N, C-alpha and C positions, 0 to 999 in steps of 0.2 A: 606734738602732744599725743596723737594717736599711738605713736610708737611707744612712748613712755608709759601710757596707760596699759597697753597690751602686755608689755614686759612686766610691769608691776603686778598685774592681775595673775598672770601665769606663775610668776615667781611666788606669789602669796599662796596659790593653790598647791604648788610643790612643797613649800615649807610647812604648810598645814596638813600635808598628806591627803589633800583633797583632789589632787590631780588624778585623772583616769589614765593609767599608763598602758600603752600598747607595745607588744613585741612581735615583730614579724620574723618567722623562722624559729622553730622550737627544737633545734638540735642541741649539740654539745655546748653552744654559746648562748642561744636564746632561752633555753629552759632554765639554766642556772640564773640568768639575769632576771627572768620573769619571777622566779621563786624568791630571789633576793628582794626585789621591789615589793612583792606581796608580803614577805615576812616583815618588812619595814612598815607595813600598814596601808600601802597603796592598793587600790582596786586595780587589778591587772587583767588585761585580756590578751591572750596569745593567739596569733593567727598563723596557720600552717596549711600547706596544700595537701598534706598527708592525713587522710581521715583516721588512719590507725593511731597516729601520734595524738591527734586531738581526742579520740575516744579514750586512749590510755590516760591522758592527763585528767580528763573529766571523771575518770574512775579513781583517780588518786594513785595511779600506778606509774612509777617512773621507769623510763628506759635509758636514762643517763646516769651512770654510776655516781657522779658527783652530786646528784640530787636524790636523797633518800626518799623512798615511797612514803615513809611515815610523815616526813615533813610535808610532802606534796598533799597527802591525804588531809592533814590538819588545815592546810591553807584552803583546800576545797570545802572542808566543813565550815570554815569561817566565811566562805563565799568571797574570798579575796582574789582567787585565781580561776579563770575560766578560759577555755580554748575553743576555737572555732575555725572552720574553713571559709567562713563568710567574710569577705573583705569589706563589705559595706559597713561593718562595725567600726571601721577606721574613722568614720565621720564622728563617732562618739568620743574619740580619744583626745586627750590634751597633749600627750607626748607619744611619739612612735619611735622605737628603736628598730632599725633594720639589721637583722642577723642572719641573712640568707647566704647560701654557699657561693663561692667565687672560684670554680674549678678552672682547669686548663682545657682548651678544646683539643681535638685530635692533632692539630698542628702545633700544640704546645703554646698557643696564644691565649690571652685572657678571655674567659667566658663570663661576662657580667650580665648575662641574660636574666638571671634571677634578680639582680639588683634593678635592672630596667623594668622588669615585670612588677616588682614591689613598688617602685616609684610611680608607675602608671596607676596602680591601684590606689596609692596615696593621693595622687593628683586628682583622681576621680572623687575623692572624699575629703580633700583638704579644706580647712576652714581657718578663719582668722584666730589668732592666739594659739596656734598649734606649733609644737616643737618637734622637728624630725631630726633624728641622729642616725647616721650610717655607721655601723660597726664592722661590716664585712670588709675584709682585706682587699685592697684594690690598688691600681696604679695611681701615682700622683696626678691630680687634676680631675678625678672622677666626680667628686662632690660638686665642684664648680662647673664642669663641662657637661656632665650627664644629668645629674639630679636637679640642680638649680634651674636650668632652662625649662625642664618639664614642669616643675612646680610653678614657676613664674608664668608659664603659658596659660595658667588659669586666670590670670589677671591680678593675682595677689603679689605683693612685693616682699622680698626677703628682708628681714630686720624691722619690718613695719607690721605686716599682716601675719606672716609666719616666720619661723626661725629654723635655721638649718645648721647642723654641726656634723663633725666627724670625730669619732672616738674609737680607735682600733681595739678590737677584742684582744685580750691577753690570757685567755683561758688555757691552762695546761692540764688536760684530762688526767685524772689520777694523782695529781700533786696534792698531798695532804698538808704541806707546809704553806704553799702560796695558793690561796683561793681567790675567787672574785673579790671578796671583801677586803683583803689585805694586800692585793697587788695594785700598785699605783696606776691610775687611769689617765692617759693622755687625752686631751680634749682641745678642739679648735672649732671656731665658728666662722661662718661667712662674714658676720659682722661682730663687733664687740658685744652687742646685746645677745646675739646667738650663743656666743661662747659663755657669757655670764649665766644664761638660763641652763645650758647643758652642764656647767659646773655645779649649779644648784641641784639639778636633778640627780646627777651621779654622786655628788657629795653626800646625798642623803643615805646612800647605801655602801659607799666605798670610802675607806679610811683616808686616802690621799688622792687628790685630783691635781694633775699637772697640765696647766694650760700652755699652749704654744701659739705662735703668731698667726698661723694660717692653716686651712684644711690641707693644703698641699704638703706643708711641713708635717702635719700629723699622719698623713698617708705615707710619707717617706719614712717616718719613725718606725712604723711596723715593718716595712720592707728592709730597713737597716737591721733591725733585730734579727730577723730570720735569715737574711743574707749573711750576716755575721756568723750565725751557726752553720749555715750551708757551706760556706767557704772554709771554715775551720774544720768541719767534719771531713770535707774533701781532703784537706791537707793531712789530717791524721789517718785517713783511709789510705792515702798514698804512702804515708810513713809506714803503715803496717806492711805494705808490699815491699818497701825498701828494706825493712828490718828482716823480712823473710829471706830476701836475697843475701843479706849480710850475716844471717845466722844469729840474729839478736831477738830477744823476747820484747816485742813492742809494748806489752803491758808493763813490764818491769821498767822500761825506759820512761813511760809516762808517769808511773808512780814515783819514780825517783825525781823526775823533773818537777813534779807537783809539790815537792818539799820546798821549793824556792818560794819565799813569802811575798815576792813582788815580781811583776813583769811576766808572769806565766799563768795561764788558765788552762786546766786540763780538759781536753776533749778526748773521746774514746772511739776507736774504730768500730765498725759493725758491718752487717751483711748488705747494707744499702739503707736508703732513707725512705720513710713512709709517713703517713698521716695527712692532716688537713692543711698544714702550713709550710713546713720546712722544704719539702720537695717542690712546692708550687709557687710560693710567694716571690722568690727571686726571679722567676720567669716573668712576673708582672713588671718588675723593674727593668729587666732586660728588654722586654717587648717595647716598653715606653721609650727607652733610650734609642731603640732601632728607628722609631718614628722621628727621632731627632738626629738621625744619621750618626749615631755613636754606638760602638760595640762595647758591651759590658764584659770585658775580657776575663775578669776573675770569675764571674758567674758562668760564662761559657766553659771555662776550663774546669771549674768545680763540677759542673754538670757532667762532663765527660768522665771524671773520676768516680763520682757517686753512682752513676748509672752503670758503671763497669763492675761494681762490687758484687752483685749477684752472680755474675760470670766468674769472678774470682772464687767465690764460695763453691760453685759447682766444680771448678778445677781442683779445689782442695778435696772435695768429695771423691772425684774421679781418681786422683792420685792415691788417696787413702785406700780405696777399693782395689786399685791396681797393685798396691803393696801386698795385699792378701790374695792376689791372683783372681780378682773378680773384675768384671766390667760394670759400668753403670747400667748397661742394657740388662733388663730382667732382674736387677738387684732391687730388693725391697727396702725402701728408704722412708724413715719416719721423720717428719718435720715437727719439731717441738716448739710450738708457739707460732701462730699465724697472724696475730694482731701486730700492728705496726710498732708497738712499744710495750714495755713491761706493765702488766696488771691492768690492761684496758681491753675492751672488746672490739675496738675499731680496727677494721682491716683495710681501710682506705690507703691506697698506694703502698701497701705493705710489701717489703722486699721478699717476704716469704712466698708471695704469689709469683713473683718473677723467678725465684729459685725453683719452685714447683714446676712452672712452665718449661724452664730450661731442662730440668731433669726428665720430665715427661717426654719432651721432644727427643731425648736420648734413649728412650725406651725403659726408663726406670718405672717401677711400680710404687706409686706414691700414696702414703697415708699421712695423717697429721694427728696431733694431740694438742688441744688447747681448751682448758676448762672455761675460758671466757667466750669461746666461739664454738658452740656445740654443733652447728651446721654451717658448712661453707660451700658456696656455689663456685665450683672450679671447672673450667672448660665445659660450661653449660650443664654440668652434672652436680647433684648434691653430694658432698662428702661429709662424713660424720666423724666427730672427734673420737679417737681411740682412747679407751680407758687405760691409763698409764699404770702398769704394774710390772714386776719382774718377768713374768711369763710373756707378756706382750712385747716388752723390749727385746727379749731373746729371739723373737720371731723375725726381727729385721736385720738386714746386713749392715745398715748404717743408720744412726740417729743424728739429727742436726739441730742444735740449739739455735733458733733464730730469734725468738722473743724470750728473754730470761725472766719469766714470771716467778714471783717470789714464792708461789705455792708449789712449784715443782720440787720434788725430792731429788736433789742433785747427787746425793750419795747413792741412791738407788739407781739413778740413770747411769752414773759412772760404773757402778758395780755390775750392771746387767746388760750394757750395750756392747755388742761385738766390736763396733767401731763408732766413735763419737767425734763429730766435728762441732766445736764450740766457737761460735762467732761472737760471743759476748763476754768471754772470760768468766762465765758463770760458775765454772768448776774449780776456780783458783784455790778455794779453801777446802776442797774435798780431799779427804784422805783415802787413798786407794790406788789401784794400778792405773797410772797415767799414760802407760805406753800405748794404749789404744785411743788416746785423745789427740785430736789434731786441732790446734788453735788457729785462729784467723791469721 
């Protein structure tokens, strides 16, 4: 009876928009989620350890491109969204979504310390009738093996006193077509009641909710999604190297193959993988399998290929300079785009950083241009984005397109670069002298 009353009360609060929603971690996942709940009429409190983020949100100033400052400002004016570093406010929440980072450690093993810290803070403030949902990507078993025991150590029972679920984030920064609202949301609960409440909560702001049978299944779903991309990108990266050896244009091969209406999905080679998910998440799965005495061979092989790509790019640069009687040492090289992907400001795990390090180690003089990243800390020093114009381009021995931002003037880049290495096929439609362009 207690279980049924607790479920019914919280469900009614959610349906009536009376639930107080909490979001832990206000980065590229947490802030869009918090604003979506607030826009739907919920009172939302965001918690983050970074005082600068908290202060920015409370001023109505967004630092996440997918969240316009105008929208954030209006939600602040309506007093629907508030941010704080004080974890004691978790005691006031009816629901808490955990959206903290899950990076890799120095040994490339999972680092769930942020999840553990968030869980400890929740456990110190948990109360009956509260729903907790983990969104952070992690290895299968985390929700059951790490979070659940900590919360039940308080004496409360899952599915009766509090409710626990897992729902992997699917945010794609900069994607204008698929946003938080129209991207289906996978959800699983420790119990059926946990799942039902999580479905009700997320169904209030997301168009389609997809329940699965267990939190382990939901955790595996996210790892499958990103391992699928990781291994396919490795395959096409190796294909690019094969095509180079065979004297074939890999981009033409992919475009022609993509005309097949079934049985083929195009992936495109690049200078390496970056960002918050693709280069990291498969290692969570690989690590978990190692604990079960199994080697994830596809992941291990894909990792070898993908981590080799920055070296491949540097070899292409060196070969291009050598053809004009220059060495990498003392050559002035301009990196075009240091963000990990097109039209974002995020440099986490960016292949541009690896390329810059490799070139710097060979004695090259490195500069970069990226309108999304005005300042970059590289080798413990601040680097500043170069203003891109014809006279600036002509000062460099080689320019390298690493992030193909849509705001770059590729006609100008082609026309005024002495040597250009294009790792993204960004210049494919540019009319001009292509003899100085080296493709991946």
